N, C-alpha and C positions, 0 to 999 in steps of 0.2 A: 566524042565517044567516051563513055565512062569505063575506067579501069576496074576489073574484078578484084576486089580486096578480100574476098572470102578466104578463110584459112584453108590451107591444104589439108588433105585427109591426114588425120593423126596429129595435126598441129593445133595450137591454141591461140594463134594470132601472131602478128609481126613482133619479133623481139622476145617472144616467150618460148622457152624450149619445151618440147613435147615431153610427156612422161618417159617415152623410150630414150630420148636424149639424156634426160636426167639420170635414168638408171644406168645408161652407158657411162656417163661421167662418174657416177658413184663407184661402179665396178672398177674403172680405171684408177680412181683414187685409192681404193682399197688395195688393188694389185700393186700399186706403187708404195703405199704407206706400210703395209705389213712387212714386206722384205726389208724396207728401210728401218723400221723399228727393230726387227730381228737383228739386222746388222749392227745397229747401235747397241743393243743389249749384249751381243757377242763381243763387240769391241770393248764395251765397258767391263765385261767379265774378264777378258784377257788383260786389259789395262790394269785392273785391280790385282790380278795375279802377278803381273810384272812389278807392281808397286810392292807387293808382299815380298817378292824375291829380293828387291833392292834394300829392304830394311836390314839394318845391321843385327847380327845375332847377339843375344844376351851372352855376356861373358860366362864361360863355364869353368869347370874344375881345372886346376893347373896340373894336378898329378893324380895318379890312380893309387889308392891305398887299400889295404885289406879292409879297413873300416868302410870305405866307399863301396867296395864290392859286396860286403855283407849287407849294407843298407840297400843296395840294388836288388839283391836276392830277396830281401824282405818285401820291398815294394812290388817286385814282379809277382810275388806270391799274393799280396793284397789285391793287386790288379788282375789276378788270375790269368796271366798271359798264357800259361800252359793250356788253359781251357780251349783256346782256339789254335794255338801254334804247336801243340803236342798231341797228334792223333793217337787214339788208343792203339797200342801195338807198334807205334812208330818211334823214331828217334826223338828225344826231347827237344822241343823248340825248333824242329826242322820244318815245320809248316806242312802245307799240302792238304789241310783239312778242308773239306767242302763246307761252305757256309751258304745255306739256302736263304734266298731273299725273294720278295715278290717280283723282282726285276731280273732274276736269273741266279746262277750259282757263282760265287766267288771262292777263291782258294787262298788260305792264309799263307803268309810269306815265311821263308826260311830265315830264322833269326840267329842261327849259329854263325860263327865267324869264318865260314867258308868264303874264300876269295871270289869264286866264280858264281855260286848260287845263293850265298848268304850275305852277311854284313861285313865280310872280311876287309873290304876296301872302303868302308864307311868311316867317317870321323864323328866325333861327338857333336859337331855342328850339324852334320847331315842328320843324325838321329834326332837332335832337337828340332830341326826343321820338319821332320816327319811327324813328330809328336805334337808340335805346336802349330804347324801350318798345314799338315796333311799333304806334304809334298815329298816324293821320293828323291834319292840321291841323283837319279838321272833326269830329274825335272818333271816326271809324271805326277799328275794329281792322283791322290789316293782315294779310293772309295771309302765312304764313311762306315762300311762294315768294320773297318779298323777304326775304333771309336776315338779318333783324334778330336771329334767335336766335344768330347769330355776331357781327353788328355791335354788339350790346349791350356787347361787351367793348372797343370802341374808346373812346379818350379824348375828352373834350369838345374839346380843342384840335384833334384830327384831324378830328372831324366838322365843326367850324367851318371848317376849311381846305377840306374837300370842298364845303361849302355856298358858301363864298366863290368857289370856282372855278365852280360851277354858275351862280351869279348873274351872272357876266360872259359867259356863253355867249349867242349870238344867240337871242332868243325865237322859238319856233315854235308857232303856233297849231294844235294837233292834239289832238282829243279822243280819249281812250283808250276803246276798246270796252268794253262791260260784260262782266264775267267770266261764263263759261258753266259754272256749277256745279250739280250736282244737289242733291236734298234729302238730308240737312239741312245740307250744307256751305255753302250760300249764306246761312245765317242767322248773324247776328252773335252770337247767344246760343250757338250751337254753337261758334263760334270762341273766345268767352270761356271756355267750359268747357274747351276744348282747352288754352288758355293757362294755366288754373288747374292743369291736370295736368302740363304739359310745358315751360312757359316761365318762367324765372327771370331777371328783368332784373338787370343789374349786370355785374360782371367775369366775363364768360363764359369767359375764359381760365382762370380759377381752377378750372374743372371738371377740368383735368388735374393739379391739385396743383402743388407746387413742382417744376420740372424738375430732374432729377438729372444731373450730369455722368457721362458714361459713354463709349460708343463715339463720341459726338459732341463730346468735348472738343476745343477749338480749340487747335491747336499754336501755341506762341509767345505765349500770353497767360497771365496769372496766374489764380488762382482767381476773383477778382472780375471780371476781364475775361471769363472763360469763362462765368460766371453771367450777366453782362450780355448776352452773345451769345445764350445760351439763352433768356433772357426776351424779347429782341427777336425772335428767331426764332419763339418760341411765339406772340407777339402777331401777327406777320405771317401765320403759318400758320392760327391758330385764329380770329382776329378779322378783320383786314383782308382777307386772302386767302380767308377762310371755306372752307377746304379740306374741312372735315368735311361740308359740305352735299352733297358728292358722295362723299367717301371714308369716310363712316361709314354703318352700316346704319340703317334706319328701321323702326319698327313699323308695324302695319296702319293706324294713324291718321296716319302720315307724320311722327311725331316721331323725332328723332335718338336713337339709342341709343349711349351711351358715345362721345360726339363726340370726346373727347380721344384715344381709342384709335386712330382712323383705320383701322378694320379692313376698310374696303371697303364699297361699296354700289352700288346701281343709279343710273344717271344719268337721272333722270326716266323718261319713257316712250320714250326714244330707242333703247333696246335695247342700250346699252353698259354695261359694268361698270367702275366706278372701283376698281382693285385695292387691296388692303390695303397701307397704308404701314407696317404693323407686321410684315409677313411678308417676309423677304428672298427668298422664293421667288416672291413676287407683285410688289409694287412697292416694298418696303422697301429702303432704301439703307444699312442698318447695316454692310454689308460693303464699301461703296464708300469710296474716299478722299474727303476733303473737296473736293479739286480736281475729281474726277469729278462729284460732285453739283453743284457750282457750274457746271461746263461744261454739264451736262445742263439745268439750269434756264435757262441763257441760250440754248442752242441747240435744246433739245428732241430731241437726237440723241446717241447713244452707241453704241459697239460692243455694248453690252449691250441696246440696244433704243431705239426711237424713240417719240415722243409722237404718237399717232394719234387720230382721232375727235375728240370734244369736247376732249380734253387738248391736241391740236395747236392749237386755237383759243386756249386759255388761255396756252400758251407764246408764240404769235405776238402776241397782243393785250396780254399782261400781263407774264409772267415775264421775258421777254427785256429788259425795260426796268428791271429792278431795279437799284438802286444797288449798287455793289460791296460795301459793308458789309452791306446787307440780303441780298444773295445769300449772303454768307458766313453770316450769322445763320440764314437758313432752312436752309442745308446742315447747320450744326451741330445745329440742333434736330431735323431729320429723321433725322440719324444717331443721335441720342440716344434715339429712341423705343424703348420696350421691345419685344423680340421676342415676337411672339405668332403664330408660324407654325402653320398648320393641319396636323393629322396626315394624312399621305398614305396613300391606300389602296394596297393591293398592286397593282402594275402588271399589267394583263392585255392582252397583245397582241391586236390586232384580227384578225378572220378573214383568212386568206391571200387569199381572193377580193376582199375590200374593199381590201386593201393593193395588190393587182395593179392594180385600177382606179385607185386613187389615184396610183400611180406613173406610169401612162400619162397621166393628166391633168396631173400635175406636170411631166413632161417636155415636154408640149405648150404649157402656158400659163405656167409658173413658172420653169423652169430658166434661161432666157435672162437673167433679171434677178437671181434669187436664187441661182443657181449649182447645179450638179449635186449638190453636197454641202451645200446650204443655207448656203454661206459668204458670201453677199452679193456685192455688186459695187461697185467704185469706178470713177468716170469722171473722167479728167484728174486723177487723184490725189486726188479728193475723194469722200467717201462718197456713194453714190447710192441703192443699194437695201440695206436692212438685212439682216444675216445672220439666218437662221431657225434655224440650229444653235445650241443653247444660249440661245435667245431666250425669256426667261421670259414675254414677252407672248403667245406662242402656246401655252404650256403651263400657263396658269392652270387651276384646277380646272374652271371653267365655260368652254366654248369660244366664248362669244358674241362677244367682241371679234374673234377670228380670223374667225369666220363673217361678221361685219359687214363686215370689210375685203374678204373674198372676194366677198361679194354686191354691195356698193355701191362698193367702191374708195375712194380718197381720197388725201390728201397728208399728208406730215409737215409740221411747222410751218416757215413761211418766216421765218427770223431772220437777224440780221446775221452770226452765226457759221455759219449753214447756209442761204445765200441761194438755193440752187437745189435744192429738194426735187423728187425725181422721183415721179410719181404711180403709183398702183395702179389699173388699169382695173377697172370693175365686171364681174363674171362672172355676175350673177344671171340674165341672159337667155341666157347661153351654156351654162352647166352645168345639168344636172338636179340635183334635191336629192340624189339618191344619189351623183352624181359629186362634188358639193361636199362632202358628208360624207366621201367617200373621200379626197379630196385633203387636207382638213383633218386627217383621221386620220393620213395619211402624214407630214404636217408635224409632228404632235404625237408621232410614234413613230419618227422617223428621226434619224440623226446624233447619237445620244446623248440625244435628247429622250424623255422617258418620261411620257406623259400619257394619259388615258383616250381611248378611241375616240369618234368623233362619230357620232351616229345620224341617219338621214334625218328623223326626227321633230323633232330639234333644229333642223335647217335649216328645216323648214316652219314652225316657231314664230317665225322671224325677223320683225321689224317690216318 
């Protein structure tokens, strides 16, 4: 009798697994491998955190002096700590300001020396750990909305100075609200994994490499002096001033990409763009003189453009108080940044009908202040309304900043060198989306300006 050796239904022969069996084995392998890999990543993340905690702290200041406190006050001003920790109408440095992010809302901490709700029980080592490693006194990992990803480049001497200044502030008992974050961002484990991928403690300034003299060479100083200015400027821009936190792009998980490049990014969820500092057609100052840059940092105003939106607050609360040497150092460094201008698309004029509407709106609402030819206006010999002709702030590739000013209005920075800024009234409730798009288009395509037309949909997407 001959044995039947035909393969069973769904089989492929003796010793050869069927497609169904192969699929089953693959699914089992994936179900085993994915959790195992996730467990290994989590274990690696927390092992790294344990290693960071075990590292000895850098030796700090041995005593608190009036000079150390004064230096801390200056550095806190340069770092604009009050911008996040002093809500308008609230107690200075008492925190509680909501900070919107794509992942939820965080609230700034109380930095006053209150023992229960602030830094009253902190030591200088605790503060150094927060600034350098992004870890709180109680061991919690801090969210990078507190920009320790930049502050990690600050020296121990400077962090001790800031802490000495904070310690002498009046204590304010004010509990910080709990962060409002969705899953999985509220988990410390998720933050540990994020830090494993994107955060390297240490000299954060080194991300930019050694600064190279170039367009930012300081006139009147030798090679060593120019190099010292560049290093100081880089330290102020990249670490103390943490400019990359706004002026560098971020990936979908909120991590900075090429922070040293300062190629521009979104300012939180406020709807503003921090333009590229590497592109002379955006906010780069490689073609400006050192004097022009220094004046702009102090005043927030120049015939080339004014600081508006969130940047106006930075100038008013921080940059105008820079010491002369530091103003020069920042100007030298910003002028030395490599040019990385974006390729411009071919200019396409807007439809005549849209331009006609835009000209009518401009004549009615804009010309009295900004001039028939976009030339701006001076009052009593002082600059009052910035020119729109040749203003690169209105010809950025994306029109969001121009639309934000048209919709919500605002003021330039109030500074010692520009003490009477004139305001821009909000037009959101006055103009239709089509009219606002039309007048924005006219501004971007008149008096030599050559930028893309604005659509009604872009106006409707405004915050």
